[in-house]
C-alpha positions in Angstrom: -38.8 -94.6 107.1 -35.3 -94.4 105.6 -36.8 -93.8 102.1 -38.8 -91.3 103.1 -36.0 -89.4 105.0 -34.0 -89.8 101.7 -36.7 -88.4 99.6 -37.1 -85.3 101.9 -33.3 -84.7 101.6 -33.1 -84.7 97.9 -36.5 -82.4 97.5 -34.9 -80.0 99.7 -31.5 -80.2 98.1 -32.6 -79.4 94.7 -35.2 -76.5 96.0 -31.9 -74.8 97.5 -29.9 -75.2 94.2 -32.6 -73.6 91.9 -32.7 -70.7 94.6 -28.9 -70.6 94.5 -29.1 -70.3 90.4 -31.7 -67.3 90.8 -29.3 -65.1 92.4 -27.0 -62.8 91.1 -23.2 -64.0 90.5 -21.4 -62.4 93.1 -18.6 -60.1 92.4 -15.1 -61.4 91.6 -12.6 -61.4 94.0 -10.0 -58.8 94.7 -7.3 -61.2 93.1 -9.7 -61.8 90.2 -11.0 -58.2 89.7 -7.2 -56.6 88.8 -6.7 -58.7 85.8 -10.6 -58.1 84.7 -9.6 -54.3 84.9 -6.4 -54.4 83.4 -8.3 -56.6 80.7 -10.9 -53.3 80.3 -8.0 -50.7 80.1 -6.3 -52.7 77.4 -9.3 -52.3 74.8 -8.5 -49.9 71.9 -10.6 -46.6 72.5 -13.8 -46.4 70.3 -13.2 -44.5 66.9 -14.0 -40.9 67.2 -17.1 -39.6 65.5 -16.6 -38.6 61.7 -15.3 -34.9 61.5 -18.0 -32.6 59.7 -17.2 -32.3 56.2 -14.8 -29.3 55.4 -16.8 -26.1 54.1 -16.0 -25.4 50.8 -12.7 -22.9 50.0 -13.7 -19.6 49.6 -13.5 -18.2 45.7 -10.1 -16.6 45.1 -11.6 -13.7 43.6 -15.0 -12.1 44.7 -18.0 -12.3 42.5 -18.2 -8.7 40.9 -21.4 -6.7 42.4 -24.2 -6.4 39.8 -23.9 -3.1 37.7 -26.5 -0.5 38.9 -29.7 0.0 37.1 -31.6 3.2 36.6 -34.7 3.4 38.9 -37.9 3.8 36.5 -38.9 6.6 39.1 -36.0 8.6 39.2 -35.7 8.5 35.3 -39.5 9.8 35.1 -38.9 12.6 37.6 -35.9 13.7 35.6 -37.6 13.7 32.4 -40.5 15.7 33.9 -38.1 18.1 35.4 -36.7 18.6 31.7 -40.1 19.2 30.8 -40.5 21.8 33.7 -37.4 23.8 33.0 -38.4 23.9 28.9 -41.8 25.1 30.2 -39.9 27.6 32.1 -38.1 28.9 29.1 -40.5 28.9 26.3 -42.9 30.3 26.7 -42.3 31.4 30.3 -39.3 33.8 30.2 -40.3 34.8 26.5 -43.6 36.1 27.5 -42.3 37.5 30.9 -39.6 39.5 28.8 -42.3 40.1 25.7 -44.7 42.2 28.1 -42.1 44.1 29.6 -41.0 45.4 26.5 -42.6 47.9 24.0 -45.4 46.5 21.7 -43.1 46.9 18.4 -40.4 45.0 20.2 -42.2 42.2 21.3 -42.2 39.7 18.6 -38.5 40.3 18.4 -37.9 39.5 22.1 -40.1 36.3 21.8 -38.0 35.2 18.8 -35.0 36.3 20.5 -35.6 33.8 23.4 -36.6 30.7 21.5 -34.3 30.6 19.2 -31.3 31.5 21.5 -32.7 28.3 23.4 -33.1 26.2 20.7 -29.5 27.0 19.2 -27.7 26.6 22.4 -29.4 23.3 23.1 -28.3 21.9 19.6 -24.8 23.3 20.4 -24.9 21.5 23.6 -25.8 18.3 21.9 -22.9 18.8 19.4 -20.0 19.5 21.7 -21.2 21.5 24.8 -21.9 18.4 27.1 -18.8 17.0 26.2 -16.7 20.2 27.1 -18.6 20.4 30.5 -19.3 16.6 31.5 -16.4 14.6 30.4 -12.6 14.2 31.9 -10.0 16.9 30.8 -8.5 19.3 32.8 -9.6 21.7 35.6 -11.3 24.3 33.3 -12.1 22.3 30.2 -13.6 18.6 29.5 -12.6 16.7 26.6 -14.0 15.4 23.4 -15.0 12.0 24.5 -18.9 13.0 23.9 -18.9 15.0 20.9 -22.1 14.7 19.2 -23.3 12.5 22.1 -20.8 9.6 21.1 -20.7 6.8 23.6 -24.1 7.4 25.3 -25.3 3.9 23.9 -23.2 1.1 25.5 -22.9 -1.4 22.7 -21.3 -4.2 25.3 -24.3 -3.8 27.4 -26.7 -3.4 24.8 -28.0 -0.4 26.7 -27.8 3.2 27.2 -24.9 4.5 29.3 -25.6 5.6 32.9 -25.0 8.9 34.5 -23.8 9.1 38.3 -26.3 10.9 41.1 -25.4 12.1 44.1 -25.9 8.7 45.6 -23.5 5.6 45.4 -25.3 2.8 43.3 -28.0 5.1 42.2 -27.8 6.0 38.6 -30.1 7.6 35.6 -29.7 7.2 31.9 -26.9 9.2 30.7 -29.1 11.0 27.9 -31.4 12.0 30.5 -29.1 14.2 32.4 -27.5 15.2 29.3 -31.3 16.6 28.3 -31.6 18.0 31.5 -28.4 20.2 31.8 -29.3 20.9 28.1 -32.3 23.1 29.1 -30.0 24.7 32.0 -27.6 26.2 29.4 -30.7 27.0 27.2 -32.5 29.2 29.4 -29.2 30.5 31.1 -28.5 32.2 27.6 -32.1 33.3 27.1 -31.6 35.1 30.7 -29.4 37.5 28.8 -31.6 38.5 26.2 -33.4 40.8 28.7 -30.4 42.7 29.4 -29.9 44.2 26.0 -33.6 43.8 24.8 -34.8 46.3 21.8 -31.0 47.4 21.6 -29.0 44.3 19.4 -29.8 43.0 16.1 -31.0 39.3 15.9 -28.0 38.1 14.1 -26.1 39.9 16.6 -27.6 38.1 19.4 -27.3 34.5 17.7 -23.3 35.2 17.3 -23.0 36.7 21.0 -24.8 33.4 22.2 -22.8 31.0 20.6 -19.5 32.4 21.3 -20.6 33.0 25.1 -21.8 29.3 25.4 -18.6 28.2 24.1 -16.1 30.1 26.0 -18.3 31.0 29.3 -21.0 28.4 30.0 -19.5 25.1 28.9 -16.2 25.8 31.0 -17.9 27.3 34.0 -20.3 24.4 34.2 -17.2 22.1 33.9 -15.3 23.9 36.6 -18.3 23.8 39.1 -20.1 20.8 38.4 -17.8 18.3 37.0 -16.7 15.4 39.3 -15.8 11.5 38.9 -18.9 10.7 41.0 -19.7 8.8 44.2 -19.2 5.2 42.7 -15.5 6.0 41.9 -14.6 6.5 45.4 -14.1 3.0 46.6 -11.0 3.9 48.7 -9.6 6.4 51.2 -6.3 6.4 48.8 -8.1 7.2 46.0 -9.9 10.5 46.8 -6.9 13.0 46.1 -6.3 11.4 42.7 -10.3 11.6 41.8 -10.6 15.2 43.4 -7.8 16.4 41.4 -9.5 15.2 37.9 -12.9 17.4 39.1 -13.5 20.9 37.9 -11.5 23.8 39.3 -14.2 25.4 41.4 -15.1 21.6 42.7 -11.9 21.1 44.0 -11.8 24.7 45.8 -15.1 23.1 47.8 -17.8 25.2 45.6 -21.4 23.8 46.0 -23.8 24.7 43.4 -26.7 23.0 44.0 -29.4 24.2 41.3 -26.9 26.9 39.1 -26.4 29.9 41.2 -23.0 30.0 40.0 -23.4 28.5 36.8 -26.8 29.9 35.5 -27.4 33.1 37.5 -23.9 34.5 38.1 -22.8 33.7 35.0 -26.0 35.4 33.0 -26.0 38.2 35.3 -22.0 39.3 34.4 -22.8 38.4 30.6 -25.9 40.7 30.9 -24.5 43.6 33.0 -21.2 43.6 30.5 -23.7 43.4 27.4 -26.0 46.1 28.6 -22.6 48.3 29.3 -21.1 47.8 25.9 -24.5 48.1 24.0 -25.7 51.4 26.0 -28.8 53.0 26.5 -31.8 52.6 24.2 -32.4 55.1 21.4 -34.7 57.8 22.9 -34.1 56.7 26.3 -35.4 59.3 28.7 -37.5 61.2 25.9 -39.8 58.8 25.0 -41.9 56.6 27.1 -40.9 52.9 27.4 -43.5 51.6 29.9 -44.2 48.0 29.6 -46.9 47.2 26.9 -48.6 44.3 28.4 -48.4 43.3 32.1 -50.8 40.6 31.7 -48.4 38.6 29.7 -45.4 39.3 32.1 -47.4 38.0 35.1 -48.3 34.7 32.8 -44.5 34.4 32.2 -43.9 35.3 35.9 -46.3 32.1 36.9 -44.9 29.9 34.4 -41.5 30.5 35.7 -42.7 29.7 39.2 -44.0 26.3 37.8 -41.0 25.6 35.8 -38.5 26.3 38.6 -39.9 23.1 40.7 -38.1 21.1 38.2 -35.1 23.4 38.1 -34.5 23.1 41.6 -35.8 19.5 42.8 -34.7 18.0 39.4 -31.2 18.9 40.5 -31.4 16.3 43.1 -31.1 13.9 40.1 -33.4 11.5 42.2 -36.8 11.2 43.4 -35.8 11.4 47.3 -36.2 13.7 50.0 -33.4 16.2 49.1 -35.5 16.7 45.8 -38.8 17.3 48.3 -36.9 19.6 50.5 -35.8 21.6 47.2 -39.3 21.3 45.9 -41.0 23.1 49.2 -38.2 25.5 49.6 -39.3 26.6 46.0 -43.0 26.7 46.8 -42.7 28.4 50.4 -40.1 30.9 49.4 -41.5 32.2 46.3 -44.9 32.6 47.9 -43.2 34.5 50.8 -41.5 36.7 48.3 -45.1 37.4 46.3 -46.2 38.8 49.8 -42.9 40.4 50.5 -43.2 42.3 47.0 -46.7 43.3 47.5 -46.0 44.7 51.0 -43.0 46.7 49.5 -45.0 48.0 46.7 -47.7 49.2 49.5 -45.3 51.0 51.7 -43.7 52.7 48.5 
């Protein structure tokens, strides 16, 4: 019996011991918790996360912006405009004047218009472009572009760029020079009609050379020359750059397509020329009616077509302003034709 009781007591103690070992250990007493907490606080703090790599330092000097490149569309439009103004003069203006004079003088007038245009274009490329569109003083340009020197950029291996009216938009300078050559040429040709049938051919050419040199070139410089939009990079540069522009440009004159340089200039020259030369021989005694108004009609039509290049091309770009000049030239001329017909009917 004693052995049985001893066996039961031993088995019960083993069972209770295993149960006690399966339970989680009790929390340490308060006296023991303090040193444990102190040890936890005494542990070194964890190392902070690695800082992100420093951004690369900005370069001391900003990279230069790439040089503007001419747009092929703008270049093509300016070449087409140049051709249209040539068409406007030869044969447009020549036929317009030729039909208005007597038949015996028609060939003379045709040749005066054509040779005047050609003479002024040659003079333009020799020295006119340089006098009109290079830096000089308020009235004349310089001689940097004599014989079109400098239009080829040896350093870049390409043609020099010409400014337009928009920053960063350029066209080849040779295209701009050619376009302006047609303006100079037609301005001289316009004067021919003022003294048609009354001047010798040689005298006309001599007058045109002198007038181009001492009237057209300086007026073109005074009205149209400026340093271009890309030169205006800061507000403190404005006064200095404006001082380099032409006299009338500095005064605020705006001439989009030659109202001053071409039309007023030619009108004053024609008026003075007609006054100095005097009346035609036989004026008031002989019939001087136009000999062929059909040619005049054809010439006027070609003038209308050419004026699209004259006006819209003056924007120097194929953009919205060119389109505005184009549609104004279209609508205004059509309205003028109707107004002329109404006026003729009422008279």
